[in-house]
C-alpha positions as CSV (number, residue, x, y, z in Angstrom):
1,M,0.0,0.0,0.0
2,L,3.0,2.4,0.9
3,R,4.4,1.6,-2.5
4,W,1.2,3.0,-4.4
5,L,1.3,6.2,-2.1
6,Y,4.8,6.8,-3.4
7,A,4.0,6.0,-6.8
8,L,1.2,8.6,-6.6
9,V,3.5,11.2,-5.3
10,V,6.2,10.8,-8.2
11,A,3.1,10.7,-10.8
12,G,2.0,14.0,-9.1
13,I,5.3,15.7,-9.1
14,V,6.2,14.7,-12.7
15,S,2.7,15.9,-13.9
16,A,3.4,19.1,-12.2
17,F,6.7,19.7,-13.6
18,A,5.3,18.7,-17.2
19,F,2.4,21.3,-16.7
20,L,4.8,23.9,-15.9
21,L,7.2,23.4,-18.9
22,I,4.4,23.2,-21.2
23,T,2.4,26.3,-19.9
24,G,5.6,28.4,-19.4
25,K,8.1,30.1,-21.8
26,Y,11.5,28.8,-22.2
27,L,14.4,29.2,-24.7
28,N,13.9,25.7,-26.3
29,D,10.4,26.2,-27.3
30,G,10.9,25.7,-31.2
31,P,8.3,26.5,-33.7
32,V,4.8,26.3,-33.0
33,L,3.5,23.1,-34.4
34,F,-0.4,24.1,-34.2
35,R,-2.2,27.0,-32.2
36,L,-4.7,26.4,-29.5
37,S,-5.6,29.9,-29.2
38,Q,-4.5,33.5,-30.4
39,D,-1.3,33.4,-27.7
40,H,-1.3,29.6,-27.0
41,G,-0.1,26.9,-29.0
42,M,1.7,23.6,-29.1
43,H,5.5,24.0,-29.6
44,Q,8.0,21.6,-30.7
45,G,9.5,21.5,-27.4
46,D,6.2,20.9,-25.8
47,V,6.2,17.5,-27.5
48,F,9.5,16.5,-25.8
49,V,7.9,17.2,-22.4
50,L,5.0,15.3,-23.1
51,C,7.3,12.3,-24.2
52,G,9.4,12.4,-21.0
53,W,6.2,12.6,-18.8
54,A,4.6,9.6,-20.6
55,A,8.0,7.7,-20.2
56,A,8.3,8.5,-16.6
57,L,4.5,7.6,-15.9
58,L,4.9,4.4,-18.2
59,S,8.3,3.4,-16.3
60,E,6.6,4.0,-12.9
61,V,3.5,1.6,-13.9
62,G,6.1,-1.1,-15.1
63,L,7.9,-0.9,-11.7
64,L,4.7,-1.1,-9.9
65,G,3.8,-4.1,-12.1
66,S,6.7,-6.0,-12.0
67,T,7.1,-6.2,-8.2
68,R,6.4,-9.7,-6.8
69,K,5.5,-10.2,-3.2
70,R,8.1,-12.0,-1.1
């Protein structure tokens, strides 16, 4: 049960950082791939952030699913 709590905390932190990176402005934004509104859009750098977020969460699911009871 404690392992699931730790996993939830990690997922929350990774998601918060991904949200901050996607909604903020940084040097490696890259070109806009498509616009969501007049002043918001999906940048090339955002795709990298989303892929990292997905890899982190899938790795966490893999770790939780592969643990065996001792």
